[in-house]
C-alpha positions as protocol buffer text, in pm:
chain_id: "A"
residue {
  index: 1
  type: MET
  ca { x: 0 y: 0 z: 0 }
}
residue {
  index: 2
  type: LEU
  ca { x: 124 y: 350 z: -87 }
}
residue {
  index: 3
  type: ALA
  ca { x: -21 y: 669 z: 59 }
}
residue {
  index: 4
  type: LEU
  ca { x: 37 y: 1020 z: -70 }
}
residue {
  index: 5
  type: LEU
  ca { x: 38 y: 1309 z: 177 }
}
residue {
  index: 6
  type: VAL
  ca { x: 11 y: 1678 z: 91 }
}
residue {
  index: 7
  type: GLU
  ca { x: 91 y: 1943 z: 349 }
}
residue {
  index: 8
  type: GLY
  ca { x: -27 y: 2256 z: 170 }
}
residue {
  index: 9
  type: GLY
  ca { x: 69 y: 2605 z: 275 }
}
residue {
  index: 10
  type: LYS
  ca { x: 56 y: 2967 z: 169 }
}
residue {
  index: 11
  type: THR
  ca { x: 435 y: 2976 z: 148 }
}
residue {
  index: 12
  type: LYS
  ca { x: 540 y: 2621 z: 65 }
}
residue {
  index: 13
  type: THR
  ca { x: 382 y: 2282 z: -7 }
}
residue {
  index: 14
  type: LEU
  ca { x: 523 y: 1938 z: 73 }
}
residue {
  index: 15
  type: VAL
  ca { x: 422 y: 1609 z: -87 }
}
residue {
  index: 16
  type: ALA
  ca { x: 543 y: 1277 z: 54 }
}
residue {
  index: 17
  type: VAL
  ca { x: 461 y: 921 z: -50 }
}
residue {
  index: 18
  type: ILE
  ca { x: 499 y: 646 z: 212 }
}
residue {
  index: 19
  type: ASP
  ca { x: 425 y: 277 z: 244 }
}
residue {
  index: 20
  type: GLU
  ca { x: 242 y: 99 z: 529 }
}
residue {
  index: 21
  type: LYS
  ca { x: 570 y: 60 z: 720 }
}
residue {
  index: 22
  type: GLY
  ca { x: 640 y: 433 z: 721 }
}
residue {
  index: 23
  type: GLU
  ca { x: 916 y: 413 z: 462 }
}
residue {
  index: 24
  type: VAL
  ca { x: 938 y: 713 z: 227 }
}
residue {
  index: 25
  type: LYS
  ca { x: 912 y: 643 z: -145 }
}
residue {
  index: 26
  type: SER
  ca { x: 934 y: 1001 z: -272 }
}
residue {
  index: 27
  type: THR
  ca { x: 904 y: 1365 z: -167 }
}
residue {
  index: 28
  type: ALA
  ca { x: 859 y: 1693 z: -353 }
}
residue {
  index: 29
  type: LEU
  ca { x: 834 y: 2062 z: -264 }
}
residue {
  index: 30
  type: SER
  ca { x: 664 y: 2357 z: -433 }
}
residue {
  index: 31
  type: GLY
  ca { x: 538 y: 2705 z: -361 }
}
residue {
  index: 32
  type: SER
  ca { x: 205 y: 2827 z: -227 }
}
residue {
  index: 33
  type: THR
  ca { x: -116 y: 2630 z: -262 }
}
residue {
  index: 34
  type: GLY
  ca { x: -313 y: 2907 z: -88 }
}
residue {
  index: 35
  type: TRP
  ca { x: -549 y: 3074 z: -333 }
}
residue {
  index: 36
  type: SER
  ca { x: -599 y: 3379 z: -108 }
}
residue {
  index: 37
  type: THR
  ca { x: -238 y: 3486 z: -160 }
}
residue {
  index: 38
  type: VAL
  ca { x: -155 y: 3372 z: -515 }
}
residue {
  index: 39
  type: GLY
  ca { x: -497 y: 3317 z: -675 }
}
residue {
  index: 40
  type: PHE
  ca { x: -692 y: 2994 z: -738 }
}
residue {
  index: 41
  type: GLU
  ca { x: -533 y: 2908 z: -1074 }
}
residue {
  index: 42
  type: LYS
  ca { x: -173 y: 2954 z: -957 }
}
residue {
  index: 43
  type: ALA
  ca { x: -240 y: 2766 z: -633 }
}
residue {
  index: 44
  type: PHE
  ca { x: -388 y: 2476 z: -828 }
}
residue {
  index: 45
  type: LYS
  ca { x: -104 y: 2485 z: -1083 }
}
residue {
  index: 46
  type: ASN
  ca { x: 151 y: 2462 z: -799 }
}
residue {
  index: 47
  type: LEU
  ca { x: -40 y: 2170 z: -652 }
}
residue {
  index: 48
  type: VAL
  ca { x: -53 y: 1973 z: -978 }
}
residue {
  index: 49
  type: GLU
  ca { x: 316 y: 2036 z: -1047 }
}
residue {
  index: 50
  type: VAL
  ca { x: 428 y: 1912 z: -707 }
}
residue {
  index: 51
  type: LEU
  ca { x: 199 y: 1608 z: -731 }
}
residue {
  index: 52
  type: ASN
  ca { x: 346 y: 1513 z: -1067 }
}
residue {
  index: 53
  type: LYS
  ca { x: 698 y: 1561 z: -934 }
}
residue {
  index: 54
  type: ALA
  ca { x: 629 y: 1318 z: -647 }
}
residue {
  index: 55
  type: ILE
  ca { x: 431 y: 1066 z: -852 }
}
residue {
  index: 56
  type: SER
  ca { x: 646 y: 1045 z: -1168 }
}
residue {
  index: 57
  type: PRO
  ca { x: 921 y: 821 z: -1025 }
}
residue {
  index: 58
  type: LEU
  ca { x: 656 y: 587 z: -883 }
}
residue {
  index: 59
  type: LYS
  ca { x: 478 y: 550 z: -1219 }
}
residue {
  index: 60
  type: ALA
  ca { x: 809 y: 459 z: -1377 }
}
residue {
  index: 61
  type: ARG
  ca { x: 830 y: 169 z: -1130 }
}
residue {
  index: 62
  type: GLY
  ca { x: 466 y: 75 z: -1176 }
}
residue {
  index: 63
  type: GLU
  ca { x: 375 y: 153 z: -814 }
}
residue {
  index: 64
  type: HIS
  ca { x: 17 y: 251 z: -728 }
}
residue {
  index: 65
  type: ILE
  ca { x: -103 y: 509 z: -475 }
}
residue {
  index: 66
  type: GLU
  ca { x: -405 y: 373 z: -289 }
}
residue {
  index: 67
  type: ILE
  ca { x: -499 y: 683 z: -91 }
}
residue {
  index: 68
  type: ALA
  ca { x: -411 y: 1053 z: -104 }
}
residue {
  index: 69
  type: VAL
  ca { x: -470 y: 1280 z: 198 }
}
residue {
  index: 70
  type: MET
  ca { x: -437 y: 1652 z: 132 }
}
residue {
  index: 71
  type: GLY
  ca { x: -439 y: 1926 z: 393 }
}
residue {
  index: 72
  type: LEU
  ca { x: -477 y: 2253 z: 202 }
}
residue {
  index: 73
  type: PRO
  ca { x: -511 y: 2617 z: 308 }
}
residue {
  index: 74
  type: ASP
  ca { x: -807 y: 2843 z: 228 }
}
residue {
  index: 75
  type: LEU
  ca { x: -1064 y: 2562 z: 214 }
}
residue {
  index: 76
  type: ASP
  ca { x: -1301 y: 2763 z: 430 }
}
residue {
  index: 77
  type: THR
  ca { x: -1621 y: 2683 z: 243 }
}
residue {
  index: 78
  type: LYS
  ca { x: -1776 y: 2370 z: 96 }
}
residue {
  index: 79
  type: ARG
  ca { x: -1777 y: 2546 z: -242 }
}
residue {
  index: 80
  type: VAL
  ca { x: -1398 y: 2589 z: -249 }
}
residue {
  index: 81
  type: GLN
  ca { x: -1344 y: 2236 z: -114 }
}
residue {
  index: 82
  type: ARG
  ca { x: -1560 y: 2097 z: -396 }
}
residue {
  index: 83
  type: ALA
  ca { x: -1378 y: 2312 z: -654 }
}
residue {
  index: 84
  type: PHE
  ca { x: -1037 y: 2172 z: -554 }
}
residue {
  index: 85
  type: TYR
  ca { x: -1170 y: 1816 z: -529 }
}
residue {
  index: 86
  type: ASN
  ca { x: -1356 y: 1826 z: -861 }
}
residue {
  index: 87
  type: LYS
  ca { x: -1069 y: 1984 z: -1049 }
}
residue {
  index: 88
  type: LEU
  ca { x: -823 y: 1729 z: -910 }
}
residue {
  index: 89
  type: SER
  ca { x: -1056 y: 1446 z: -1005 }
}
residue {
  index: 90
  type: SER
  ca { x: -1094 y: 1582 z: -1359 }
}
residue {
  index: 91
  type: ILE
  ca { x: -723 y: 1604 z: -1448 }
}
residue {
  index: 92
  type: GLY
  ca { x: -650 y: 1240 z: -1370 }
}
residue {
  index: 93
  type: VAL
  ca { x: -336 y: 1286 z: -1158 }
}
residue {
  index: 94
  type: LEU
  ca { x: -473 y: 1050 z: -891 }
}
residue {
  index: 95
  type: GLU
  ca { x: -752 y: 887 z: -1089 }
}
residue {
  index: 96
  type: LYS
  ca { x: -709 y: 543 z: -927 }
}
residue {
  index: 97
  type: SER
  ca { x: -659 y: 668 z: -571 }
}
residue {
  index: 98
  type: ARG
  ca { x: -901 y: 739 z: -292 }
}
residue {
  index: 99
  type: LEU
  ca { x: -884 y: 1115 z: -246 }
}
residue {
  index: 100
  type: ILE
  ca { x: -938 y: 1296 z: 86 }
}
residue {
  index: 101
  type: VAL
  ca { x: -916 y: 1678 z: 80 }
}
residue {
  index: 102
  type: ILE
  ca { x: -924 y: 1844 z: 423 }
}
residue {
  index: 103
  type: PRO
  ca { x: -870 y: 2205 z: 540 }
}
residue {
  index: 104
  type: ASP
  ca { x: -522 y: 2257 z: 683 }
}
residue {
  index: 105
  type: TYR
  ca { x: -661 y: 2364 z: 1021 }
}
residue {
  index: 106
  type: VAL
  ca { x: -826 y: 2022 z: 1064 }
}
residue {
  index: 107
  type: ILE
  ca { x: -494 y: 1856 z: 981 }
}
residue {
  index: 108
  type: ALA
  ca { x: -330 y: 2079 z: 1244 }
}
residue {
  index: 109
  type: TYR
  ca { x: -586 y: 1960 z: 1499 }
}
residue {
  index: 110
  type: TYR
  ca { x: -499 y: 1597 z: 1422 }
}
residue {
  index: 111
  type: ALA
  ca { x: -127 y: 1674 z: 1440 }
}
residue {
  index: 112
  type: VAL
  ca { x: -160 y: 1826 z: 1787 }
}
residue {
  index: 113
  type: THR
  ca { x: -420 y: 1592 z: 1940 }
}
residue {
  index: 114
  type: LEU
  ca { x: -420 y: 1271 z: 1729 }
}
residue {
  index: 115
  type: GLY
  ca { x: -798 y: 1303 z: 1733 }
}
residue {
  index: 116
  type: LYS
  ca { x: -839 y: 1352 z: 2109 }
}
residue {
  index: 117
  type: PRO
  ca { x: -1025 y: 1650 z: 2261 }
}
residue {
  index: 118
  type: GLY
  ca { x: -819 y: 1958 z: 2197 }
}
residue {
  index: 119
  type: ILE
  ca { x: -748 y: 2273 z: 2001 }
}
residue {
  index: 120
  type: ALA
  ca { x: -478 y: 2362 z: 1751 }
}
residue {
  index: 121
  type: VAL
  ca { x: -392 y: 2709 z: 1630 }
}
residue {
  index: 122
  type: ILE
  ca { x: -208 y: 2749 z: 1300 }
}
residue {
  index: 123
  type: ALA
  ca { x: 5 y: 3060 z: 1269 }
}
residue {
  index: 124
  type: GLY
  ca { x: 195 y: 3102 z: 948 }
}
residue {
  index: 125
  type: THR
  ca { x: 98 y: 3342 z: 670 }
}
residue {
  index: 126
  type: GLY
  ca { x: -248 y: 3343 z: 829 }
}
residue {
  index: 127
  type: ALA
  ca { x: -384 y: 3231 z: 1165 }
}
residue {
  index: 128
  type: ILE
  ca { x: -677 y: 3012 z: 1264 }
}
residue {
  index: 129
  type: ALA
  ca { x: -774 y: 2801 z: 1565 }
}
residue {
  index: 130
  type: TYR
  ca { x: -983 y: 2484 z: 1544 }
}
residue {
  index: 131
  type: GLY
  ca { x: -1082 y: 2219 z: 1794 }
}
residue {
  index: 132
  type: ARG
  ca { x: -1313 y: 1931 z: 1886 }
}
residue {
  index: 133
  type: ASN
  ca { x: -1444 y: 1792 z: 2213 }
}
residue {
  index: 134
  type: SER
  ca { x: -1526 y: 1433 z: 2316 }
}
residue {
  index: 135
  type: ARG
  ca { x: -1876 y: 1465 z: 2167 }
}
residue {
  index: 136
  type: GLY
  ca { x: -1733 y: 1551 z: 1825 }
}
residue {
  index: 137
  type: GLU
  ca { x: -1855 y: 1910 z: 1851 }
}
residue {
  index: 138
  type: GLU
  ca { x: -1621 y: 2149 z: 1670 }
}
residue {
  index: 139
  type: GLY
  ca { x: -1539 y: 2518 z: 1668 }
}
residue {
  index: 140
  type: ARG
  ca { x: -1305 y: 2762 z: 1498 }
}
residue {
  index: 141
  type: ALA
  ca { x: -1187 y: 3120 z: 1536 }
}
residue {
  index: 142
  type: GLY
  ca { x: -975 y: 3349 z: 1321 }
}
residue {
  index: 143
  type: GLY
  ca { x: -884 y: 3257 z: 967 }
}
residue {
  index: 144
  type: TRP
  ca { x: -1042 y: 3568 z: 817 }
}
residue {
  index: 145
  type: GLY
  ca { x: -739 y: 3626 z: 596 }
}
residue {
  index: 146
  type: TRP
  ca { x: -447 y: 3869 z: 608 }
}
residue {
  index: 147
  type: PHE
  ca { x: -684 y: 4157 z: 527 }
}
residue {
  index: 148
  type: GLY
  ca { x: -898 y: 4056 z: 824 }
}
residue {
  index: 149
  type: ASN
  ca { x: -589 y: 4090 z: 1042 }
}
residue {
  index: 150
  type: ASP
  ca { x: -546 y: 3728 z: 1158 }
}
residue {
  index: 151
  type: GLU
  ca { x: -370 y: 3855 z: 1468 }
}
residue {
  index: 152
  type: GLY
  ca { x: -51 y: 3668 z: 1550 }
}
residue {
  index: 153
  type: CYS
  ca { x: 18 y: 3547 z: 1195 }
}
residue {
  index: 154
  type: SER
  ca { x: 340 y: 3634 z: 1013 }
}
residue {
  index: 155
  type: ILE
  ca { x: 182 y: 3907 z: 799 }
}
residue {
  index: 156
  type: TRP
  ca { x: 28 y: 4066 z: 1111 }
}
residue {
  index: 157
  type: ILE
  ca { x: 370 y: 4061 z: 1282 }
}
residue {
  index: 158
  type: ALA
  ca { x: 527 y: 4203 z: 966 }
}
residue {
  index: 159
  type: MET
  ca { x: 272 y: 4487 z: 946 }
}
residue {
  index: 160
  type: LYS
  ca { x: 311 y: 4569 z: 1314 }
}
residue {
  index: 161
  type: GLY
  ca { x: 688 y: 4567 z: 1270 }
}
residue {
  index: 162
  type: LEU
  ca { x: 676 y: 4793 z: 963 }
}
residue {
  index: 163
  type: GLU
  ca { x: 439 y: 5032 z: 1141 }
}
residue {
  index: 164
  type: ALA
  ca { x: 681 y: 5064 z: 1434 }
}
residue {
  index: 165
  type: ALA
  ca { x: 982 y: 5098 z: 1200 }
}
residue {
  index: 166
  type: PHE
  ca { x: 820 y: 5374 z: 992 }
}
residue {
  index: 167
  type: LYS
  ca { x: 711 y: 5566 z: 1300 }
}
residue {
  index: 168
  type: GLY
  ca { x: 1068 y: 5550 z: 1427 }
}
residue {
  index: 169
  type: VAL
  ca { x: 1203 y: 5691 z: 1100 }
}
residue {
  index: 170
  type: ASP
  ca { x: 938 y: 5967 z: 1103 }
}
residue {
  index: 171
  type: GLY
  ca { x: 1005 y: 6059 z: 1464 }
}
residue {
  index: 172
  type: ARG
  ca { x: 650 y: 5969 z: 1562 }
}
residue {
  index: 173
  type: GLY
  ca { x: 776 y: 5690 z: 1781 }
}
residue {
  index: 174
  type: PRO
  ca { x: 1096 y: 5545 z: 1926 }
}
residue {
  index: 175
  type: LYS
  ca { x: 1357 y: 5408 z: 1688 }
}
residue {
  index: 176
  type: THR
  ca { x: 1369 y: 5031 z: 1660 }
}
residue {
  index: 177
  type: ARG
  ca { x: 1616 y: 4777 z: 1525 }
}
residue {
  index: 178
  type: ILE
  ca { x: 1336 y: 4649 z: 1306 }
}
residue {
  index: 179
  type: TRP
  ca { x: 1408 y: 4933 z: 1063 }
}
residue {
  index: 180
  type: ASP
  ca { x: 1773 y: 4834 z: 1035 }
}
residue {
  index: 181
  type: LYS
  ca { x: 1673 y: 4475 z: 964 }
}
residue {
  index: 182
  type: VAL
  ca { x: 1409 y: 4567 z: 706 }
}
residue {
  index: 183
  type: SER
  ca { x: 1622 y: 4821 z: 517 }
}
residue {
  index: 184
  type: GLU
  ca { x: 1906 y: 4569 z: 496 }
}
residue {
  index: 185
  type: TYR
  ca { x: 1669 y: 4292 z: 386 }
}
residue {
  index: 186
  type: PHE
  ca { x: 1533 y: 4503 z: 97 }
}
residue {
  index: 187
  type: SER
  ca { x: 1876 y: 4660 z: 23 }
}
residue {
  index: 188
  type: VAL
  ca { x: 1749 y: 5018 z: 35 }
}
residue {
  index: 189
  type: GLU
  ca { x: 1961 y: 5328 z: 85 }
}
residue {
  index: 190
  type: ASP
  ca { x: 1692 y: 5593 z: 54 }
}
residue {
  index: 191
  type: PRO
  ca { x: 1430 y: 5507 z: 321 }
}
residue {
  index: 192
  type: TYR
  ca { x: 1143 y: 5574 z: 81 }
}
residue {
  index: 193
  type: GLU
  ca { x: 1263 y: 5306 z: -159 }
}
residue {
  index: 194
  type: ILE
  ca { x: 1107 y: 5063 z: 85 }
}
residue {
  index: 195
  type: ILE
  ca { x: 760 y: 5164 z: -38 }
}
residue {
  index: 196
  type: GLU
  ca { x: 822 y: 5036 z: -391 }
}
residue {
  index: 197
  type: ALA
  ca { x: 997 y: 4724 z: -261 }
}
residue {
  index: 198
  type: ILE
  ca { x: 708 y: 4623 z: -35 }
}
residue {
  index: 199
  type: TYR
  ca { x: 435 y: 4690 z: -290 }
}
residue {
  index: 200
  type: SER
  ca { x: 630 y: 4497 z: -552 }
}
residue {
  index: 201
  type: VAL
  ca { x: 644 y: 4190 z: -325 }
}
residue {
  index: 202
  type: ALA
  ca { x: 277 y: 4226 z: -225 }
}
residue {
  index: 203
  type: ARG
  ca { x: 159 y: 4240 z: -587 }
}
residue {
  index: 204
  type: GLU
  ca { x: 334 y: 3913 z: -668 }
}
residue {
  index: 205
  type: ASP
  ca { x: 246 y: 3721 z: -351 }
}
residue {
  index: 206
  type: VAL
  ca { x: 132 y: 3902 z: -37 }
}
residue {
  index: 207
  type: GLY
  ca { x: 229 y: 3597 z: 166 }
}
residue {
  index: 208
  type: ARG
  ca { x: 598 y: 3673 z: 106 }
}
residue {
  index: 209
  type: LEU
  ca { x: 565 y: 3976 z: 332 }
}
residue {
  index: 210
  type: GLY
  ca { x: 547 y: 3726 z: 617 }
}
residue {
  index: 211
  type: ALA
  ca { x: 926 y: 3689 z: 590 }
}
residue {
  index: 212
  type: ILE
  ca { x: 950 y: 4024 z: 769 }
}
residue {
  index: 213
  type: ALA
  ca { x: 819 y: 3849 z: 1082 }
}
residue {
  index: 214
  type: LYS
  ca { x: 1155 y: 3671 z: 1106 }
}
residue {
  index: 215
  type: LEU
  ca { x: 1328 y: 4010 z: 1107 }
}
residue {
  index: 216
  type: VAL
  ca { x: 1105 y: 4122 z: 1394 }
}
residue {
  index: 217
  type: ASP
  ca { x: 1205 y: 3807 z: 1584 }
}
residue {
  index: 218
  type: GLU
  ca { x: 1574 y: 3872 z: 1514 }
}
residue {
  index: 219
  type: ALA
  ca { x: 1540 y: 4225 z: 1650 }
}
residue {
  index: 220
  type: ALA
  ca { x: 1359 y: 4094 z: 1959 }
}
residue {
  index: 221
  type: ARG
  ca { x: 1630 y: 3835 z: 2026 }
}
residue {
  index: 222
  type: GLU
  ca { x: 1883 y: 4116 z: 2009 }
}
residue {
  index: 223
  type: GLY
  ca { x: 1697 y: 4296 z: 2288 }
}
residue {
  index: 224
  type: ASP
  ca { x: 1474 y: 4539 z: 2098 }
}
residue {
  index: 225
  type: PRO
  ca { x: 1180 y: 4612 z: 2331 }
}
residue {
  index: 226
  type: ILE
  ca { x: 939 y: 4713 z: 2054 }
}
residue {
  index: 227
  type: ALA
  ca { x: 996 y: 4393 z: 1859 }
}
residue {
  index: 228
  type: THR
  ca { x: 960 y: 4193 z: 2180 }
}
residue {
  index: 229
  type: SER
  ca { x: 627 y: 4357 z: 2263 }
}
residue {
  index: 230
  type: ILE
  ca { x: 492 y: 4280 z: 1913 }
}
residue {
  index: 231
  type: LEU
  ca { x: 576 y: 3911 z: 1946 }
}
residue {
  index: 232
  type: GLU
  ca { x: 437 y: 3888 z: 2298 }
}
residue {
  index: 233
  type: LEU
  ca { x: 114 y: 4050 z: 2184 }
}
residue {
  index: 234
  type: GLY
  ca { x: 102 y: 3806 z: 1891 }
}
residue {
  index: 235
  type: GLY
  ca { x: 131 y: 3513 z: 2130 }
}
residue {
  index: 236
  type: ARG
  ca { x: -152 y: 3646 z: 2347 }
}
residue {
  index: 237
  type: GLU
  ca { x: -372 y: 3706 z: 2041 }
}
residue {
  index: 238
  type: LEU
  ca { x: -324 y: 3346 z: 1929 }
}
residue {
  index: 239
  type: ALA
  ca { x: -412 y: 3229 z: 2279 }
}
residue {
  index: 240
  type: SER
  ca { x: -725 y: 3442 z: 2254 }
}
residue {
  index: 241
  type: MET
  ca { x: -824 y: 3249 z: 1939 }
}
residue {
  index: 242
  type: VAL
  ca { x: -780 y: 2924 z: 2129 }
}
residue {
  index: 243
  type: PHE
  ca { x: -990 y: 3055 z: 2418 }
}
residue {
  index: 244
  type: SER
  ca { x: -1266 y: 3155 z: 2177 }
}
residue {
  index: 245
  type: VAL
  ca { x: -1280 y: 2799 z: 2042 }
}
residue {
  index: 246
  type: TYR
  ca { x: -1270 y: 2659 z: 2396 }
}
residue {
  index: 247
  type: ASN
  ca { x: -1573 y: 2871 z: 2491 }
}
residue {
  index: 248
  type: LYS
  ca { x: -1762 y: 2709 z: 2201 }
}
residue {
  index: 249
  type: ILE
  ca { x: -1671 y: 2345 z: 2266 }
}
residue {
  index: 250
  type: GLY
  ca { x: -1546 y: 2325 z: 2624 }
}
residue {
  index: 251
  type: ILE
  ca { x: -1699 y: 2063 z: 2851 }
}
residue {
  index: 252
  type: GLN
  ca { x: -1659 y: 2114 z: 3224 }
}
residue {
  index: 253
  type: GLY
  ca { x: -1398 y: 1882 z: 3370 }
}
residue {
  index: 254
  type: GLU
  ca { x: -1266 y: 1771 z: 3031 }
}
residue {
  index: 255
  type: HIS
  ca { x: -896 y: 1828 z: 2967 }
}
residue {
  index: 256
  type: TYR
  ca { x: -788 y: 1971 z: 2634 }
}
residue {
  index: 257
  type: ILE
  ca { x: -465 y: 1919 z: 2444 }
}
residue {
  index: 258
  type: ILE
  ca { x: -362 y: 2255 z: 2302 }
}
residue {
  index: 259
  type: GLY
  ca { x: -75 y: 2334 z: 2069 }
}
residue {
  index: 260
  type: GLY
  ca { x: 60 y: 2576 z: 1814 }
}
residue {
  index: 261
  type: VAL
  ca { x: 139 y: 2480 z: 1455 }
}
residue {
  index: 262
  type: GLY
  ca { x: 335 y: 2674 z: 1196 }
}
residue {
  index: 263
  type: SER
  ca { x: 637 y: 2893 z: 1134 }
}
residue {
  index: 264
  type: VAL
  ca { x: 537 y: 3172 z: 1374 }
}
residue {
  index: 265
  type: PHE
  ca { x: 589 y: 2938 z: 1668 }
}
residue {
  index: 266
  type: SER
  ca { x: 959 y: 2919 z: 1578 }
}
residue {
  index: 267
  type: SER
  ca { x: 983 y: 3240 z: 1781 }
}
residue {
  index: 268
  type: THR
  ca { x: 1053 y: 3136 z: 2139 }
}
residue {
  index: 269
  type: ILE
  ca { x: 934 y: 3477 z: 2257 }
}
residue {
  index: 270
  type: LEU
  ca { x: 594 y: 3441 z: 2091 }
}
residue {
  index: 271
  type: ASP
  ca { x: 561 y: 3076 z: 2191 }
}
residue {
  index: 272
  type: ARG
  ca { x: 634 y: 3154 z: 2557 }
}
residue {
  index: 273
  type: ALA
  ca { x: 373 y: 3432 z: 2562 }
}
residue {
  index: 274
  type: PHE
  ca { x: 122 y: 3199 z: 2393 }
}
residue {
  index: 275
  type: ARG
  ca { x: 175 y: 2918 z: 2643 }
}
residue {
  index: 276
  type: GLU
  ca { x: 154 y: 3146 z: 2945 }
}
residue {
  index: 277
  type: GLU
  ca { x: -168 y: 3305 z: 2822 }
}
residue {
  index: 278
  type: VAL
  ca { x: -331 y: 2970 z: 2737 }
}
residue {
  index: 279
  type: LYS
  ca { x: -255 y: 2838 z: 3086 }
}
residue {
  index: 280
  type: ARG
  ca { x: -395 y: 3155 z: 3238 }
}
residue {
  index: 281
  type: LEU
  ca { x: -717 y: 3137 z: 3033 }
}
residue {
  index: 282
  type: ILE
  ca { x: -775 y: 2759 z: 3037 }
}
residue {
  index: 283
  type: GLU
  ca { x: -664 y: 2590 z: 3358 }
}
residue {
  index: 284
  type: ASN
  ca { x: -754 y: 2238 z: 3241 }
}
residue {
  index: 285
  type: SER
  ca { x: -530 y: 2260 z: 2934 }
}
residue {
  index: 286
  type: ILE
  ca { x: -235 y: 2044 z: 2837 }
}
residue {
  index: 287
  type: VAL
  ca { x: -12 y: 2269 z: 2627 }
}
residue {
  index: 288
  type: VAL
  ca { x: 222 y: 2068 z: 2405 }
}
residue {
  index: 289
  type: GLU
  ca { x: 537 y: 2158 z: 2214 }
}
residue {
  index: 290
  type: PRO
  ca { x: 472 y: 2359 z: 1895 }
}
residue {
  index: 291
  type: LEU
  ca { x: 489 y: 2181 z: 1560 }
}
residue {
  index: 292
  type: VAL
  ca { x: 710 y: 2373 z: 1317 }
}
residue {
  index: 293
  type: HIS
  ca { x: 891 y: 2305 z: 989 }
}
residue {
  index: 294
  type: TYR
  ca { x: 754 y: 1973 z: 853 }
}
residue {
  index: 295
  type: LYS
  ca { x: 615 y: 1831 z: 1179 }
}
residue {
  index: 296
  type: PRO
  ca { x: 251 y: 1917 z: 1090 }
}
residue {
  index: 297
  type: VAL
  ca { x: 270 y: 1620 z: 849 }
}
residue {
  index: 298
  type: LYS
  ca { x: 190 y: 1420 z: 1164 }
}
residue {
  index: 299
  type: GLY
  ca { x: -172 y: 1529 z: 1121 }
}
residue {
  index: 300
  type: LEU
  ca { x: -190 y: 1372 z: 775 }
}
residue {
  index: 301
  type: LEU
  ca { x: -45 y: 1052 z: 918 }
}
residue {
  index: 302
  type: ALA
  ca { x: -305 y: 1057 z: 1197 }
}
residue {
  index: 303
  type: VAL
  ca { x: -581 y: 1075 z: 933 }
}
residue {
  index: 304
  type: LEU
  ca { x: -431 y: 763 z: 770 }
}
residue {
  index: 305
  type: VAL
  ca { x: -451 y: 590 z: 1108 }
}
residue {
  index: 306
  type: ASP
  ca { x: -816 y: 700 z: 1148 }
}
residue {
  index: 307
  type: GLU
  ca { x: -894 y: 565 z: 802 }
}
residue {
  index: 308
  type: GLY
  ca { x: -733 y: 230 z: 887 }
}
residue {
  index: 309
  type: TYR
  ca { x: -452 y: 247 z: 632 }
}
residue {
  index: 310
  type: VAL
  ca { x: -159 y: 246 z: 875 }
}
residue {
  index: 311
  type: ASP
  ca { x: -98 y: 155 z: 1239 }
}
residue {
  index: 312
  type: GLU
  ca { x: -44 y: 430 z: 1495 }
}
residue {
  index: 313
  type: SER
  ca { x: 288 y: 270 z: 1590 }
}
residue {
  index: 314
  type: ILE
  ca { x: 452 y: 393 z: 1268 }
}
residue {
  index: 315
  type: LEU
  ca { x: 361 y: 763 z: 1314 }
}
residue {
  index: 316
  type: ASP
  ca { x: 686 y: 886 z: 1467 }
}
residue {
  index: 317
  type: LYS
  ca { x: 898 y: 668 z: 1238 }
}
residue {
  index: 318
  type: ALA
  ca { x: 720 y: 795 z: 926 }
}
residue {
  index: 319
  type: LEU
  ca { x: 745 y: 1158 z: 1038 }
}
residue {
  index: 320
  type: SER
  ca { x: 1116 y: 1122 z: 1111 }
}
residue {
  index: 321
  type: ASN
  ca { x: 1174 y: 957 z: 773 }
}
residue {
  index: 322
  type: ILE
  ca { x: 990 y: 1235 z: 589 }
}
residue {
  index: 323
  type: GLU
  ca { x: 1183 y: 1508 z: 772 }
}
residue {
  index: 324
  type: LYS
  ca { x: 1517 y: 1342 z: 697 }
}
residue {
  index: 325
  type: ARG
  ca { x: 1427 y: 1292 z: 330 }
}
residue {
  index: 326
  type: VAL
  ca { x: 1323 y: 1656 z: 285 }
}
residue {
  index: 327
  type: GLU
  ca { x: 1624 y: 1796 z: 471 }
}
residue {
  index: 328
  type: HIS
  ca { x: 1855 y: 1580 z: 259 }
}
residue {
  index: 329
  type: SER
  ca { x: 1695 y: 1699 z: -67 }
}
residue {
  index: 330
  type: THR
  ca { x: 1697 y: 2072 z: 13 }
}
């Protein structure tokens, strides 16, 4: 049995093919599969290209993929979910495979909880929290898109950082190391060249502005108080999303596994603020280590377990094998 896994994202997309023992047969990487940042057609084109890249060597060996589980961003409505599913079915890339297309926030929930009562919050280019209780009741918060603020996501951190940097240059606020980081990143000499640079990036793919969040984190780690306050606020905002979901699905006396997923949680400053605020808001919570880099693939593997295609005992082995394969190929 071969299973294909797709961890879609608004910045990058990973495809991995594994067997029932957790051995990796192939992997492939591509750009965004988030239509809200690059448009539906480009997102779908990226998805098809990365699928073909992962599947081609298997076809040459005559190997068959029995099931494909895809966790994709921006599948917020049944209409968009059907559009992706129907278009995939029509092009024949996986015509002989069972196809499961799931929103990325549901995959994040599985990655954090393995299907137990709990809440996951994704924070990458966007931010959304989703959870389920022991009755199967579900709830979500956030995920309105970068224009809707998605507090705590990388674009939100980037915009807060740019706002503080520009105010410092203007003299409307204290100077911050964020400006030094941003001007070096965009290689500008005249401060106002930054305007053209940012709009140029945003026109191509607004999600790329999220890279500025890393600059804010660098400044914070170097002791910049403004950058630190932005990240701490981001952590508390993400905890607020979790609390909103908890208020919708919480059952008195039931303990909830709670965790962060996505690149934003690479910031130890933000992650610490998030954990502290979650524990303050939800006493009966079990806050787990954040899942960053390629660890969210664990949610796709958990779906395979739920569907009866693999045994839970291979989860960690398969995840480790996928991470090693990707790191070796990049």
